[in-house]
N, C-alpha and C positions, 0 to 999 in steps of 0.2 A: 707612139700609140696612133693608130689610124683614126681619121676623123669620125668615122661611123663604124665602130668595132662590131656592132650587132649585124650590120649588113655583110661585113667580111665573114663573120662566123656563119651566117646563113648561106652565103655563097659556097664556102668550103663544104658545109653539110650537104648541099645539093649536089656538089661535084662528087663527093664520096658516095652518095646514094646512087647516082647515075652510073658510077664506075663499078659498083659492086652488085648491082641488080641485073638479072638477065633480061633480055628483051622480052617485052610482053607477048604472050602467045594468045591467039584467038581460040577461045573455047567454044565448042559447039554443043548446045544443050541437047540431051537425048532422054528418052523415057525408058526406064528399066522396070521389069516386073519382079517384085520381091515377095517372099512368103516366109512364114515361120518354118524352121527346119527342126525336125524331131531329132532327139539324141539317139545314139546307138543303144542296142539292147543292154539293159542293166544299169544305164546311166540316168540319173535324175537331172533334168534341165530346170534351172531357176531363171525366170525372167523377172526383172525388177524395173521399177521406174520411179521418178520423183516428180512432184508437181508443186507449183507455187501460184498463189492468188496475187496478181499484180496490185490489187487494190489494198488488201489487208496485209500482204506480206506473209501470210500463213503458208506453211509448207506441209506437205504430206507425201507418203510413199506407199507403194503397193507392190505385190509381186505374187507369183504362183510357181508351184512345183508340178511338172508334167513328166510322164514317162515316154518311152519310145513310140507309143502309139498316139501321143498327143493327149492322152487321157489325164484329167485332172487328179491331182493327189491331194494337195492342200494349197491354201492361199492366205494372204494377210493384207492388212491395210494399217497405217499408223498416222495419227495426227501428231505433228512435231512442234507446233507453235510458230513463232516468227523466224525466218531464216532465209537462206539463199537456195537457189535451184540446185547448186552443186551439193550443198549439205543434204538436201532431200534425196538426191541420187545416191549418195554414199550411204545414208541411213537405209535406203531400200535394199542396197547390196548386203549391208550388215544383217538386217532382219531376215533376208532370204537365206543367207548362209546359216544363221542361227536356227531357223525353222528346219532346214534340211538336215543339219547335225542332230537336232533334238528328235527328228523323225527317224533317225537311224541310217541315213544314207551316207555312204563313204565314197561314192564315185559320182561327182557332180560337175555340171557345167553352168556357169553364171553368164547370163547375157544382159547387157545394159545398153541403152541407146545414148548414153553419155560418154563420148569419147574422152572427155577430160577426166572423168572419174576412173575409167578404165586405165588411162595412162598413169594416173596418180598411184594406182595399186600395182603397176608393173615397173615402177621406177623408184629410185630413192627420193625421200621427201625430207626437206629441211625442217628442223624442229620448230622454226619460227613460223611455219605455215599456220594460218588461223584454224584450220581443220586437222591439224597434225594428229591429235588424239584419236579422232574418229577414223582417219586414214590408217593409223597404226593398228587400231582394233580390227579393222576389215582385213588388213594384211595378216594379223595373227590368226584370224579365223581361216583364211585361205590356206595358211601353212600348218594348220592344226591336225597333222597326222592322217590326212585323207588325200584322195586324188581329186583336185579341185582346180579348174581353169576359169578365168574371167575374160570375156570377149566382148568387143563392141559390135553392135548390130545397128541397123537403121530403124527408125521409128515404125516404118511399115511392117517390120518383122516383130514388132514388140507391142502390138496393139492391145493385147489382153492385159499386160502389166500397166500400160498407159491408162486403160479404163479403170482398173482398180485404184491406181494412184489418184485419178481425177475424182473418183467417187468417195475417197476417204473422208472428205468433209461431211458426208451424210452420216457418218458413224460417230461414236463416242470418242472421247479423248483417249490417248494411249494406243496400244496395239490390239487389233481385232484379228482373230484367226477364223478361217473358214474351212471347215471340213467338207462341206457340200458346196457345189457350184452355185454362186449367187445367180439369180435369175437374169440379171442384167448382162452377165457374162456368157450366157449359154450359146448364143448364136456366134459370137467371136471365137469361142473355143471350137465350135463345130467347123467353122471356116479354116482355122488353123490346122485342125486335124486332117482335113482333106486337101490341104495345100492351096487354098484360094490365094491368088496373087493380088497385090496392090501396087499401084503405079507410083514411081518416084522420078522426078527430074534430076538428072545428073549432068555435069559438064565433063566432056571427054576431050 
């Protein structure tokens, strides 16, 4: 037995890490211009987002349905109690799918700025995952006899859903549906419809 086994283990771990990792590359930050992209004719686009209050731990979600002109169809917001951001993102996708289905759409595209939520819906999930039931419900809705895709986008392309999710705390508990455009969302929708771009810093 070595005199200091923890030092030996640490040394081996560092050697393995250095041997299996590629040399670090220098990434140069650059600015790209992003905007909301309308769906093709006949397709309903669902944008969703989740929000969490860091102080209270309360989570909420919001989303909206739009056509190929960027015109408002319907929207929703929902207060969900205490939870995680990922939970809020998944509930947003669930309620967005539910609203689109109940509204009679059968060709839909879902967009979320949560890469983790999108990845969970496109891969197999172990039954011990803490959000397994919610993930499974979302997957069942995606596969429920219609043309449905789920895609990750950046926050700069998802501003309207982000605003709805953030404003959810202003409304009552449970799910709130909006048939008319909320006044606080009008300018954002107009900007999306004409393709106004928003800046994002990325590393190339």
